[in-house]
RONU-779481 format. One line per field, with one value per residue (C-alpha): residue number from 1; z, x, y. Coordinates in Angstrom, 2 decimals. Layout:
BEGIN
num	NUM/...;
pz	Z/...;
px	X/...;
py	Y/...;
This chain:
BEGIN
num	1/2/3/4/5/6/7/8/9/10/11/12/13/14/15/16/17/18/19/20/21/22/23/24/25/26/27/28/29/30/31/32/33/34/35/36/37/38/39/40/41/42/43/44/45/46/47/48/49/50/51/52/53/54/55/56/57/58/59/60/61/62/63/64/65/66/67/68/69/70/71/72/73/74/75/76/77/78/79/80/81/82/83/84/85/86/87/88/89/90/91/92/93/94/95/96/97/98/99/100/101/102/103/104/105/106/107/108/109/110/111/112/113/114/115/116/117/118/119/120/121/122/123/124/125/126/127/128/129/130/131/132/133/134/135/136/137/138/139/140/141/142/143/144/145/146/147/148/149/150/151/152/153/154/155/156/157/158/159/160/161/162/163/164/165/166/167/168/169/170/171/172/173/174/175/176/177/178/179/180/181/182/183/184/185/186/187/188/189/190/191/192/193/194/195/196/197/198/199/200/201/202/203/204/205/206/207/208/209/210/211/212/213/214/215/216/217/218/219/220/221/222/223/224/225/226/227/228/229/230/231/232/233/234/235/236/237/238/239/240/241/242/243/244/245/246/247/248/249/250/251/252/253/254/255/256/257/258/259/260/261/262/263/264/265/266/267/268/269/270/271/272/273/274/275/276/277/278/279/280/281/282/283/284/285/286/287/288/289/290/291/292/293/294/295/296/297/298/299/300/301/302/303/304/305/306/307/308/309/310/311/312/313/314/315/316/317/318/319/320/321/322/323/324/325/326/327/328/329/330/331/332/333/334/335/336/337/338/339/340/341/342/343/344/345/346/347/348/349/350/351/352/353/354/355/356/357/358/359/360/361/362/363/364/365/366/367/368/369/370/371/372/373/374/375/376/377/378/379/380/381/382/383/384/385/386/387/388/389/390/391/392/393/394/395/396/397/398/399/400/401/402/403/404/405/406/407/408/409/410/411/412/413/414/415/416/417/418/419/420/421/422/423/424/425/426/427/428/429/430/431/432/433/434/435/436/437/438/439/440/441/442/443/444/445/446/447/448/449/450/451/452/453/454/455/456/457/458/459/460/461/462/463/464/465/466/467/468/469/470/471/472/473/474/475/476/477/478/479/480/481/482/483/484/485/486/487/488/489/490/491/492/493/494/495/496/497/498/499/500/501/502/503/504/505/506/507/508/509/510/511/512/513/514/515/516/517/518/519/520/521/522/523/524/525/526/527/528/529/530/531/532/533/534/535/536/537/538/539/540/541/542/543/544/545/546/547/548/549/550/551/552/553/554/555/556/557/558/559/560/561/562/563/564/565/566/567/568/569/570/571/572/573/574/575/576/577/578/579/580/581/582/583/584/585/586/587/588/589/590/591/592/593/594/595/596/597/598/599/600/601/602/603/604/605/606/607/608/609/610/611/612/613/614/615/616/617/618/619/620/621/622/623/624/625/626/627/628/629/630/631/632/633/634/635/636/637/638/639/640/641/642/643/644/645/646/647/648/649/650/651/652/653/654/655/656/657/658/659/660/661/662/663/664/665/666/667/668/669/670/671/672/673/674/675/676/677/678/679/680/681/682/683/684/685/686/687/688/689/690/691/692/693/694;
pz	-163.33/-160.98/-157.76/-157.34/-154.64/-154.59/-156.05/-159.12/-158.59/-158.85/-159.21/-160.87/-160.59/-158.37/-155.56/-152.33/-149.92/-146.16/-143.71/-140.72/-137.76/-136.69/-133.64/-134.01/-133.18/-134.86/-135.41/-137.80/-141.08/-140.75/-139.94/-143.00/-145.35/-144.19/-144.92/-148.46/-148.83/-148.35/-150.49/-153.71/-152.76/-152.78/-156.06/-157.59/-158.53/-157.50/-160.55/-158.04/-155.00/-154.80/-155.42/-153.38/-150.24/-150.73/-151.19/-148.21/-145.98/-147.12/-146.08/-143.08/-141.55/-142.65/-141.11/-137.75/-137.67/-138.48/-137.48/-134.22/-134.66/-135.04/-138.64/-141.23/-144.02/-146.38/-149.30/-152.83/-154.92/-158.37/-161.35/-162.94/-159.73/-156.43/-154.56/-151.08/-148.78/-146.02/-143.32/-139.81/-137.68/-137.41/-138.80/-140.87/-143.46/-146.92/-148.11/-145.93/-148.02/-151.19/-151.88/-154.15/-157.29/-160.34/-162.92/-164.97/-162.68/-159.34/-157.56/-157.03/-153.77/-152.27/-152.95/-151.33/-148.35/-148.02/-148.40/-150.42/-149.74/-151.91/-154.31/-154.74/-154.63/-157.45/-159.45/-159.02/-158.70/-161.67/-159.85/-156.26/-154.34/-151.06/-148.98/-146.84/-143.76/-141.34/-138.94/-140.71/-143.98/-145.80/-148.92/-151.55/-154.22/-157.25/-159.39/-162.26/-163.88/-166.30/-169.96/-168.45/-169.37/-165.99/-166.66/-170.18/-170.07/-168.75/-171.19/-170.37/-167.78/-168.59/-165.79/-165.79/-164.72/-161.54/-163.36/-166.07/-162.89/-161.26/-164.34/-165.46/-168.22/-170.20/-169.64/-170.06/-172.31/-173.18/-169.92/-167.25/-165.33/-163.84/-160.73/-160.58/-157.21/-156.81/-156.69/-154.37/-152.08/-152.25/-151.32/-148.58/-147.23/-147.38/-143.99/-142.56/-141.28/-137.39/-137.32/-139.65/-137.35/-139.40/-142.07/-142.28/-145.24/-147.34/-146.46/-147.20/-150.33/-151.54/-150.82/-152.84/-155.82/-155.82/-155.83/-158.29/-160.96/-160.26/-160.91/-163.50/-161.49/-162.90/-159.44/-155.93/-152.27/-148.84/-146.39/-142.65/-139.86/-136.87/-134.48/-133.10/-134.57/-137.92/-139.87/-142.64/-143.80/-147.32/-145.91/-149.32/-153.08/-156.69/-159.97/-160.56/-158.14/-158.21/-160.43/-159.10/-162.69/-162.49/-160.97/-158.02/-155.64/-151.86/-149.42/-145.85/-143.29/-140.72/-137.74/-134.24/-133.07/-132.93/-136.31/-139.53/-142.85/-146.79/-149.84/-153.30/-156.47/-159.74/-161.39/-164.55/-164.60/-162.97/-161.38/-158.97/-158.30/-155.38/-153.57/-153.89/-152.79/-149.58/-149.01/-149.02/-146.73/-144.20/-144.79/-144.04/-141.39/-139.47/-139.42/-138.91/-135.73/-134.52/-135.19/-133.24/-130.21/-130.61/-130.50/-127.89/-125.64/-126.19/-125.67/-122.18/-121.29/-121.77/-119.66/-117.08/-117.18/-117.22/-114.35/-112.37/-113.27/-111.92/-109.10/-107.87/-108.88/-106.78/-104.04/-103.71/-103.20/-99.71/-100.17/-101.04/-103.21/-105.40/-105.76/-107.02/-109.76/-110.34/-111.54/-114.68/-115.59/-115.75/-117.84/-120.29/-123.34/-123.17/-121.76/-122.72/-124.23/-121.24/-117.01/-113.90/-110.45/-108.13/-104.77/-102.32/-98.67/-96.02/-97.77/-100.91/-102.10/-105.33/-105.90/-108.57/-107.57/-110.51/-114.24/-117.61/-121.29/-124.12/-125.81/-122.93/-124.83/-123.70/-120.58/-119.54/-121.74/-119.85/-116.19/-117.78/-118.58/-115.63/-113.33/-115.00/-112.97/-114.16/-114.34/-117.70/-116.79/-116.34/-112.32/-112.41/-113.69/-111.78/-108.83/-109.63/-110.42/-107.04/-105.27/-106.81/-106.95/-110.38/-113.90/-116.04/-119.48/-119.77/-123.17/-124.82/-125.13/-123.36/-124.26/-121.99/-118.71/-114.98/-112.85/-108.66/-106.31/-103.66/-101.09/-98.07/-98.79/-98.68/-101.35/-102.24/-105.72/-109.12/-112.41/-115.31/-118.65/-122.08/-125.23/-127.69/-130.19/-132.90/-131.18/-128.03/-125.69/-126.48/-123.38/-122.39/-121.84/-119.65/-117.52/-117.42/-116.66/-113.99/-112.53/-112.38/-110.73/-108.05/-107.63/-107.31/-104.63/-102.55/-103.23/-102.11/-99.00/-98.12/-98.55/-96.56/-94.06/-93.91/-93.79/-90.69/-88.84/-89.87/-88.09/-84.75/-84.74/-85.20/-82.30/-80.04/-80.44/-80.08/-76.70/-75.56/-75.88/-74.11/-76.69/-75.49/-73.41/-69.96/-70.68/-67.61/-66.94/-67.43/-68.54/-72.09/-73.20/-76.58/-78.37/-81.83/-82.99/-86.06/-85.96/-87.82/-91.79/-91.46/-90.39/-89.42/-86.35/-82.88/-82.12/-78.49/-78.16/-75.70/-73.48/-70.90/-68.79/-65.26/-62.18/-58.93/-55.55/-54.52/-57.27/-59.74/-62.89/-64.19/-67.46/-68.82/-72.10/-72.71/-75.37/-74.80/-76.91/-79.89/-82.02/-82.39/-79.67/-77.51/-77.03/-76.61/-74.04/-72.01/-72.76/-71.40/-68.19/-68.12/-68.07/-65.79/-63.12/-63.16/-63.22/-59.84/-58.14/-58.69/-57.44/-54.33/-53.73/-53.84/-54.94/-58.31/-57.07/-55.55/-58.23/-60.74/-58.44/-58.50/-61.88/-62.75/-60.25/-62.13/-65.53/-64.30/-63.65/-66.50/-69.23/-71.03/-71.32/-72.69/-71.23/-70.79/-71.00/-69.16/-68.51/-65.85/-64.99/-62.30/-62.58/-60.36/-59.84/-58.09/-56.90/-59.02/-62.54/-62.56/-63.24/-61.04/-62.60/-61.01/-63.53/-63.65/-66.67/-66.73/-69.76/-71.82/-74.00/-72.45/-72.87/-74.66/-72.54/-75.13/-73.24/-74.32/-75.66/-78.25/-76.25/-76.43/-74.47/-72.92/-69.21/-66.47/-65.28/-67.47/-65.41/-65.47/-68.15/-66.49/-66.86/-67.34/-63.79/-60.30/-59.15/-60.71/-60.42/-61.03/-59.98/-59.60/-61.28/-60.33/-62.32/-63.16/-66.24/-66.61/-68.50/-72.24/-71.49/-73.00/-72.03/-75.20/-74.58/-77.79/-77.95/-80.32/-83.36/-84.01/-83.22/-85.03/-88.62/-91.28/-94.82/-95.84/-93.68/-92.03/-88.52/-87.74/-84.26/-81.20/-82.52/-85.45/-83.19/-80.85/-84.10/-85.14/-81.74/-80.91/-83.63/-82.12/-79.10/-78.45/-80.29/-78.49/-77.40/-80.46/-82.72/-81.36/-81.32/-84.91/-86.41/-84.86/-86.32/-89.60/-89.38/-88.53/-91.24/-93.87/-92.92/-95.25/-97.92/-96.26/-94.29/-90.62/-89.22/-85.87/-84.28/-83.44/-80.17/-79.34/-75.96/-75.35/-71.81/-71.64/-69.33/-70.66/-68.08/-68.88;
px	117.87/116.90/118.22/120.24/121.00/124.32/127.80/129.36/132.52/135.74/138.30/141.49/141.27/143.88/141.79/141.67/139.51/138.78/136.26/135.53/132.76/131.41/129.15/125.80/127.07/126.17/129.84/129.79/129.03/132.12/134.43/132.87/133.63/137.40/137.89/136.03/138.12/141.09/140.66/140.11/143.11/145.02/143.17/143.52/139.70/139.49/136.94/134.39/134.94/131.68/129.63/131.35/131.14/127.51/126.12/128.12/127.05/123.59/123.74/125.49/123.33/120.25/121.67/122.49/119.23/116.73/118.38/120.12/122.65/126.44/126.86/129.48/131.22/133.09/134.70/136.47/138.03/139.57/140.82/137.32/135.55/134.35/131.85/130.32/128.17/127.04/125.18/123.60/122.12/118.37/116.40/113.26/110.78/112.09/109.75/111.44/114.32/112.63/112.13/114.12/113.95/113.78/111.11/108.57/105.61/107.10/105.37/107.76/105.60/105.91/109.35/110.15/107.99/109.88/113.59/115.29/118.72/117.96/116.58/119.91/121.64/119.52/120.16/124.03/125.06/125.95/123.99/123.10/121.06/120.32/121.80/119.81/121.73/120.09/121.93/120.85/120.02/122.54/122.53/125.41/126.44/128.59/130.41/132.38/134.89/133.82/134.13/134.33/131.57/131.75/128.12/126.85/123.50/124.68/126.39/129.38/128.74/129.66/130.31/128.49/130.46/129.03/128.74/126.50/123.80/123.98/123.16/120.33/121.91/120.12/121.66/118.65/116.03/114.04/112.12/114.66/117.23/120.05/122.18/125.82/126.81/129.02/126.29/124.45/127.37/127.54/123.99/124.26/127.20/125.79/125.25/124.44/127.09/126.83/128.53/125.75/123.30/120.39/122.00/118.51/117.28/120.88/121.00/117.37/117.95/121.24/119.67/116.43/118.44/120.61/117.37/115.45/118.24/119.12/115.75/114.98/112.26/110.93/110.50/110.04/109.41/109.98/107.20/107.48/105.38/107.28/103.96/104.93/101.67/103.29/101.72/103.59/107.09/108.68/111.74/113.27/112.54/113.95/113.02/108.95/106.44/105.05/101.53/99.02/97.45/100.46/101.59/103.53/105.62/104.43/106.64/105.86/108.71/109.33/109.60/108.25/105.19/104.84/107.15/104.90/106.72/106.20/108.53/106.54/108.89/107.63/109.14/108.55/107.71/110.48/110.90/113.75/111.88/109.53/112.45/114.82/112.77/111.71/115.55/116.02/112.96/114.53/117.93/116.35/113.89/117.05/118.44/114.92/114.96/117.78/116.72/113.45/115.58/118.12/115.14/113.64/116.76/117.07/113.64/113.45/116.79/114.91/112.10/114.25/115.72/112.40/111.22/114.54/113.55/110.35/111.04/113.35/110.77/108.44/110.48/111.23/107.97/106.63/103.54/100.53/98.68/101.68/102.57/99.35/99.56/103.00/101.96/99.70/103.05/105.04/102.48/101.46/102.05/104.63/102.34/98.77/96.77/95.26/95.81/93.78/94.54/91.57/92.13/89.47/88.66/87.67/84.39/85.84/84.23/86.80/87.74/89.27/92.84/94.24/94.40/96.33/95.45/97.96/95.73/94.60/91.60/90.00/90.76/87.36/85.36/87.74/86.66/82.68/83.25/85.01/82.55/79.87/78.11/76.15/76.93/79.14/80.34/84.28/83.34/82.18/85.11/87.42/85.69/85.76/89.53/90.00/87.84/89.28/92.95/93.15/93.57/90.81/89.87/87.98/85.43/84.80/84.86/87.84/89.67/92.54/92.67/93.08/95.42/94.97/96.87/98.17/100.87/101.78/98.82/96.58/94.42/94.46/92.85/93.48/95.53/93.47/95.29/94.14/95.16/97.83/96.07/97.68/98.09/97.07/99.59/102.08/102.77/106.03/104.23/101.60/104.31/105.78/102.46/101.94/105.11/104.57/101.14/103.17/105.72/103.33/100.99/104.17/105.33/101.20/101.78/105.26/103.59/100.58/102.94/105.08/102.20/100.99/104.34/104.38/100.81/101.84/105.15/103.55/101.09/103.59/105.86/103.30/102.59/105.76/105.41/103.23/100.40/100.45/103.03/101.51/100.56/102.37/102.13/105.55/107.08/107.42/107.58/107.97/109.58/110.14/110.40/111.80/111.55/114.07/114.35/112.60/109.25/108.33/111.02/110.23/113.13/114.53/114.25/111.93/110.62/108.35/107.08/105.71/104.56/106.47/104.42/105.92/104.54/107.88/107.99/109.99/111.78/112.79/114.89/116.57/117.90/117.89/120.46/119.23/116.01/112.83/110.68/112.87/114.18/110.72/109.69/112.82/111.86/108.68/109.99/112.33/109.18/107.35/109.67/110.61/106.75/106.31/109.53/108.23/105.12/106.26/108.40/112.12/114.73/116.11/119.21/117.37/115.15/118.33/119.98/117.11/116.42/120.00/119.44/116.60/118.13/121.08/118.89/116.06/117.66/118.90/122.54/121.14/121.55/119.93/121.09/119.00/118.88/116.31/115.47/113.51/112.42/110.50/109.77/112.59/113.07/111.80/110.50/113.50/113.43/115.33/116.57/118.35/119.97/120.91/122.57/123.24/125.14/123.53/124.57/124.78/122.15/122.12/121.69/120.70/120.27/118.26/121.28/121.87/124.33/124.45/126.40/126.61/125.68/125.49/127.87/128.04/127.50/127.04/124.67/122.09/122.36/126.19/127.33/126.24/126.92/126.88/128.05/125.23/126.26/123.45/124.13/122.03/121.21/118.58/116.65/116.46/112.88/113.79/116.46/115.86/117.11/117.56/118.01/118.52/119.60/122.67/120.16/120.80/124.69/125.15/123.36/125.70/126.12/128.77/131.51/130.49/128.74/126.25/128.33/128.04/129.73/127.31/124.42/125.38/125.88/122.51/120.91/122.00/119.95/116.88/117.35/113.79/111.84/108.95/110.00/107.81/109.78/113.14/112.07/110.57/113.79/116.28/114.21/114.44/118.02/119.10/117.21/118.44/122.01/121.64/119.59/119.72/116.80/117.61/119.85/118.82/116.08/116.00/114.13/114.51/112.79/112.92/112.25/111.87/111.28/108.51/107.92/107.47;
py	59.50/56.84/55.86/52.56/49.89/50.59/52.55/51.23/48.71/51.28/48.39/48.91/52.52/54.06/54.23/56.56/55.29/56.92/55.50/57.24/57.14/60.33/61.16/62.91/66.09/69.63/69.48/66.58/68.24/70.36/67.27/65.60/68.27/68.21/64.70/64.90/68.15/66.39/63.24/65.56/67.54/63.65/62.42/66.06/66.48/70.30/70.43/68.44/70.36/72.95/69.95/67.60/69.66/71.06/67.24/65.80/68.75/68.02/63.95/64.53/67.11/65.13/62.33/64.19/65.88/63.09/59.90/61.12/58.28/58.01/58.00/56.22/58.45/56.41/58.61/56.77/58.99/57.62/58.97/59.23/60.66/60.67/58.27/59.26/57.22/58.63/55.56/55.97/53.17/54.31/51.23/52.51/51.54/51.31/54.28/56.88/57.54/56.59/60.38/63.00/60.73/63.46/62.10/63.88/62.71/63.53/66.44/68.91/70.29/66.39/66.63/70.06/68.83/65.37/66.34/69.04/67.62/64.67/67.01/68.53/65.37/64.31/67.24/67.69/63.83/61.96/59.27/58.51/55.57/54.20/51.33/48.98/46.89/45.35/47.72/50.87/52.74/55.21/57.45/57.50/59.56/59.53/62.42/62.16/64.19/66.49/64.99/61.04/58.71/56.43/54.86/53.52/54.92/58.38/61.31/63.10/65.95/69.58/71.92/74.69/78.04/79.49/83.08/81.17/79.85/83.33/85.31/82.91/81.74/78.72/75.36/72.89/73.30/76.42/77.89/75.96/77.16/74.76/76.39/75.30/73.73/77.01/79.01/77.21/76.80/80.50/81.15/78.59/80.27/83.98/85.29/88.84/91.16/91.08/94.59/96.30/98.54/96.38/93.88/91.76/93.96/93.95/90.23/89.64/91.48/89.93/86.31/86.95/88.72/85.29/82.94/85.00/85.12/81.42/80.49/82.99/85.06/88.79/89.63/89.00/90.38/89.55/91.10/90.53/91.99/91.79/92.36/95.79/97.22/98.79/95.54/93.90/95.46/95.20/93.50/93.15/93.58/92.28/93.48/94.19/93.90/90.47/90.56/88.99/87.79/85.66/82.50/83.32/81.29/81.84/80.57/81.16/82.07/79.66/82.28/82.25/84.50/87.44/87.26/86.66/86.69/85.27/84.92/85.73/84.82/85.82/82.89/81.06/77.44/75.25/72.23/74.14/77.19/76.01/73.82/76.90/79.55/77.38/76.93/80.62/80.91/78.89/80.39/83.82/82.21/81.51/85.00/86.45/84.12/85.59/88.87/88.18/86.89/89.80/92.51/90.39/90.49/94.26/94.88/92.82/94.99/98.05/96.94/95.96/99.34/100.99/98.79/99.81/103.66/103.38/101.91/104.39/107.05/105.44/104.83/108.68/109.58/108.99/110.85/108.75/111.40/112.02/108.40/107.35/110.70/109.22/106.16/106.80/109.14/106.12/103.79/106.09/106.05/103.39/100.86/102.05/104.41/105.63/104.65/105.10/103.96/103.26/102.78/100.82/101.50/98.81/98.34/97.35/100.53/101.93/105.64/107.06/108.38/108.90/109.04/109.78/109.78/109.90/112.22/114.75/115.82/113.01/112.61/114.07/111.51/108.82/110.19/110.10/106.26/105.43/106.99/105.14/102.23/99.07/95.38/95.79/98.75/99.18/99.90/96.40/94.64/96.70/95.79/92.21/92.32/94.27/91.37/88.45/89.68/88.48/90.04/90.65/92.13/95.80/95.43/98.63/101.42/101.44/98.48/97.25/95.27/95.73/94.71/94.21/96.59/93.96/94.83/92.71/90.93/93.78/94.59/98.18/98.95/98.79/99.60/99.88/100.42/100.52/99.28/100.26/102.42/100.18/96.81/94.69/94.40/91.55/88.75/90.61/94.00/92.02/91.02/94.03/95.99/93.44/94.25/97.80/96.91/95.13/97.77/100.62/98.84/98.51/101.98/102.99/100.82/102.03/105.49/104.87/103.63/106.45/108.72/106.92/107.64/110.89/111.49/109.46/111.50/114.72/113.62/112.58/115.76/117.65/115.97/116.51/120.20/122.72/123.73/127.51/129.59/131.17/135.06/136.99/140.29/142.26/138.97/137.46/134.15/133.13/129.88/128.45/124.57/123.21/119.54/117.42/116.89/113.36/114.22/110.77/110.55/112.19/114.84/114.84/118.43/120.05/123.71/124.12/127.21/126.16/128.02/127.62/127.17/130.46/132.67/132.61/130.95/128.06/128.09/124.77/123.84/120.68/117.98/114.24/112.29/110.60/110.63/108.49/106.67/105.71/109.85/110.85/108.31/109.57/113.17/112.24/111.27/114.04/116.40/114.56/113.96/117.53/118.73/116.52/117.41/121.22/120.48/119.17/122.56/120.92/123.55/123.33/121.98/119.09/118.34/118.18/115.53/113.63/113.62/112.68/109.86/108.84/108.89/107.15/104.05/104.28/105.98/103.17/104.75/107.94/111.11/114.81/118.25/120.76/124.95/126.13/129.36/130.44/134.14/136.14/140.02/141.97/145.59/148.01/146.91/144.30/140.63/138.43/135.28/131.92/129.69/126.16/124.89/121.28/120.40/122.64/125.78/129.25/131.40/134.65/138.11/140.93/144.27/146.84/149.05/146.02/144.20/140.38/138.45/134.75/134.25/131.35/128.47/124.99/122.08/118.03/116.65/114.46/110.56/110.28/110.49/109.04/113.02/115.95/119.77/122.24/126.01/128.47/132.03/134.94/137.75/140.60/141.51/145.47/146.61/145.58/143.02/139.34/135.96/133.69/129.85/127.63/124.02/122.74/122.60/126.18/126.13/122.99/123.85/123.04/124.64/122.28/122.01/125.06/125.54/128.49/128.53/130.59/133.92/133.95/133.77/136.50/138.78/137.92/138.96/141.65/143.84/142.30/144.67/146.29/143.78/141.78/138.14/136.77/138.55/137.71/133.82/134.36/136.50/133.84/130.94/132.56/133.30/129.86/128.01/130.60/129.93/126.51/125.46/121.65/120.34/120.24/117.27/118.20/119.65/123.46/124.99/128.87/129.55/133.59/134.70/138.81/141.86/143.44/145.99/149.53;
């Protein structure tokens, strides 16, 4: 058969002719098939349907993909057969289209490489050829009805049943197989089940079986390496294992990295073995590429989930050492065999903060290698990565790479990760590790900032409380203080014990509204004003009035509750107490007999109004009696919706009669904290004044 210059004349054959211009669009082959199918139905040529649709698909697809221009489709049907012409508008030399001509001297590999579509046309068409016009070029084919002779040089064509071709029946000379268009069409339309859990092995096996039977192969297999460290795996197999001493048809799969695959057929010599194997490889490669993209998408979703979980875990830790210990646990073994976190000081010196290994028995060896020094050591590579702020590979014996830890422009150290046991890190894993390093560095920096805030808060809080309470003969003083659960904030509760100019002692406990630096500033202001006024010998009532004026003027809308008690010796072994309450809770009077009651008269909180009322309450403490002051952090301690409350406080105080001031304060602190498992939402301050006279 040879390529001809134009289709044979068809005059006088009761023709049906359709001509249409189609765009260069992926949907064009489907439109072309629909037109051909309708003409075949009108001309009553159902026996030509499989071949006509297959060849129309090949030519229209070739025109769309390679010419990339509009195409003209002409379909002519008569009582003897069908002629289809596909023309494009791309100009080119003649030799670009003179391919696919079947003759004994044709190099089948060359034909396969340059155009398998024309090879199919050459095989199934009664005759075919090319056309050349000033506007472009085209390809036509003619399909004759079985049993009719449409050309004097061609014998009648007999249709080959699809089952015969699929089963490998001989339809030509000895040793050759001729697949039918129905079998080819079925092969081209085969697709994996999208709802199967892993449809590729079944699909590849089905495809391999069809091709092997069509070309008469004794066996075949498909190997695929997904680049996951497992090496080439058997994806599909047919018949016996291809033997190396036989002539094998090997066709590589056209897939993107990291996928690598190959098709092998133990096929008898045939002009169609390699082209059909290549056609199957292309068909399978398309689905393998979809599989690669699907797996890559699932993997990226898994990495995003991993990064979200890692960020959440790192964000929950505000302790520097705990954060650095957590980082290797996140990395190993998912992202590497081992991981080490080094921190750097202001001179750039690195210190190993945490390390982990998938094999714990190798952890001491890892520590030894990380501690080695020298120009080619891991230490030198880590210093270089930290100094330059770039990723660097690590050589043997612990292969991997180092990523700098940088947060807010500060170089904090390095994250070193060892390679996987069976494969190197792929680009996705490297990107995830760099993201982990960024998040880890930010978590370390946040933990350091929080630790610094905590140190500042603790130092500021301590400056607002007396370092020790005075030791006075016959009077016992004791205090307990519990800051709020957020130890990075400064509370507004405070207490103090001051000497008065007349020889008495002043007990002070207060609570400034709010928390943080502003509350601490106001607390310091209250303490300083009280100390100054008391040092000047001002009466307590006047001191409260002046302090209120100061807070109204400089408090910024904040207020303060305060309890003042001036205590001094009275007749006998008694203690005389003058009590003032400026909006503060009434203290508990605990008698030696175990009776607990609230005493004092409430007054106005300081800083809210221009004038205040602060009535004084006079009382005496007999030996063994105690006056217990507290802040609202005790009574408002919560357990769900339940408050500790004043009644529970009084009940907890009564059994403490007879105990020293230190024991009373410690027991009340323990009782208040044990009331709830939650961390305190407010500061707790307890101050005990007891008559210790014998």
